C-alpha positions in Angstrom: 81.4 128.7 137.9 79.9 125.9 140.0 76.5 126.0 138.2 78.1 126.2 134.8 80.4 123.2 135.4 77.5 120.9 136.4 75.3 122.1 133.7 78.0 121.6 131.0 78.9 118.2 132.4 75.3 117.0 132.4 74.5 118.4 128.9 77.6 116.7 127.5 76.6 113.4 129.1 79.8 113.1 131.1 79.6 111.4 134.5 81.5 112.9 137.5 83.7 109.7 137.5 84.7 110.2 133.9 85.4 113.9 134.4 87.6 113.1 137.4 89.5 110.5 135.3 90.0 112.8 132.3 90.9 115.9 134.3 93.1 114.1 136.8 91.1 115.6 139.7 89.3 113.7 142.5 85.6 113.1 142.3 85.1 114.8 145.7 86.9 117.9 144.6 84.8 118.2 141.4 81.7 117.7 143.5 82.7 120.6 145.8 83.4 122.8 142.7 79.9 121.9 141.3 78.3 122.8 144.6 80.2 126.1 144.9 82.2 125.0 147.9 85.5 125.3 146.0 86.7 127.6 143.2 89.1 126.0 140.8 92.4 127.7 139.9 93.0 128.8 136.3 95.2 125.7 135.8 92.3 123.5 137.1 89.7 125.3 134.9 92.0 124.7 131.9 92.1 121.0 132.7 88.4 120.8 133.1 87.8 122.6 129.8 90.1 120.2 128.1 88.5 117.2 129.7 85.0 118.4 128.6 86.4 119.4 125.1 85.1 123.0 125.4 86.7 126.4 125.5 87.6 127.5 129.0 85.3 130.6 128.6 82.3 128.1 128.6 83.0 127.4 132.3 82.8 131.1 133.2 80.5 132.6 130.6 77.3 134.1 132.0 76.2 135.5 128.6 72.8 134.2 127.4 72.3 133.4 123.8 70.1 136.0 122.0 67.7 135.1 119.3 69.8 136.8 116.6 73.1 135.2 117.6 74.6 132.1 116.0 77.4 129.7 116.7 79.9 129.0 114.0 82.6 126.3 114.5 84.9 125.9 111.5 86.4 122.5 110.8 89.9 123.7 111.4 88.9 125.0 114.9 87.8 121.7 116.3 90.2 119.0 117.5 90.4 115.7 115.7 89.9 113.5 118.7 89.9 109.9 117.5 88.3 108.1 119.5 86.4 110.9 121.4 84.2 113.7 120.4 84.2 117.3 119.3 81.5 119.8 120.2 80.1 121.6 117.2 78.6 124.6 118.9 79.7 127.4 121.3 77.8 128.4 124.5 76.7 124.8 125.0 75.2 125.5 128.4 72.8 128.0 126.8 71.5 125.7 124.1 69.0 122.9 124.0 70.3 121.3 120.8 73.8 120.0 121.2 75.6 118.9 118.1 78.8 116.7 118.2 81.0 114.7 116.0 81.8 111.5 117.7 84.6 109.1 117.0 83.6 106.0 119.0 86.2 103.5 120.2 86.4 100.0 118.7 85.4 98.4 122.0 82.9 99.3 124.6 85.4 100.7 127.0 82.9 101.9 129.4 80.8 99.3 131.3 78.2 101.8 132.1 75.5 102.8 129.7 74.7 106.5 129.1 71.2 107.8 129.7 70.1 111.3 130.0 67.0 113.5 129.7 66.0 114.4 126.1 66.4 112.9 122.7 69.3 111.8 120.6 69.9 111.7 116.9 72.8 109.8 115.3 73.9 110.0 111.6 76.7 107.8 110.5 79.0 110.0 108.4 81.8 107.4 108.0 82.3 103.7 108.9 79.9 101.5 110.9 78.8 101.6 114.5 77.1 99.2 116.9 74.6 100.8 119.2 74.0 98.7 122.3 70.6 99.3 124.1 71.3 96.7 126.8 68.6 94.2 125.5 69.2 95.0 121.8 72.1 95.8 119.5 71.7 97.7 116.3 74.4 98.0 113.5 74.4 101.3 111.6 76.1 101.8 108.2 77.4 104.9 106.6 74.4 107.2 105.8 72.1 105.5 108.4 70.3 107.6 110.9 68.9 106.7 114.3 66.6 108.8 116.6 65.7 107.6 120.2 64.7 108.7 123.6 68.0 109.3 125.4 66.6 108.0 128.7 67.0 104.5 127.0 70.4 103.2 128.3 72.8 103.2 125.4 76.5 103.0 124.4 78.2 103.1 121.0 81.3 101.5 119.4 83.0 101.6 116.0 82.9 98.4 114.1 84.7 97.5 110.9 88.1 98.6 109.6 87.3 102.4 109.2 87.1 104.6 112.3 83.5 105.6 112.5 82.5 109.2 112.5 79.0 110.2 113.6 77.0 113.4 113.7 75.2 113.3 117.0 72.6 115.8 118.0 71.2 115.7 121.5 68.1 117.6 122.5 68.4 118.5 126.2 65.6 120.3 127.9 66.5 122.4 130.9 66.9 120.5 134.2 
């Protein structure tokens, strides 16, 4: 499980600090799990899966995705996490395109900017968002799309009266 947890966390763009906060576990414990020095209990694995918003099987699955397989996530199967995100694919650790629905918060709650290897594509399905690139801020309206190098530091918030919903697709090359 150690390799799978780190791979999932990195692909989902979640820091060790954020995972510790969301799971109620310490950063040092999670670091040990990622390095294979500790094996989490079933209860801990369930908390980690919930914090990462994936099925617990994702943490343990060793199956590789074959060329003729596909991933189907029905709308009633994904949680409505507002603000937050929902993963729109199964076997995330085996895929290089990662689709999400994101419900960004109204304020920049995280002082840190996200940055990761790969590319990111945003499509505003509902509402308006502000994308902060540190030295430039861009307002996106419903129907707007934005594509950028994900190594450019960024963060997103919902603006306006309607909770924003975005389709976000991240292309993540293998580390």
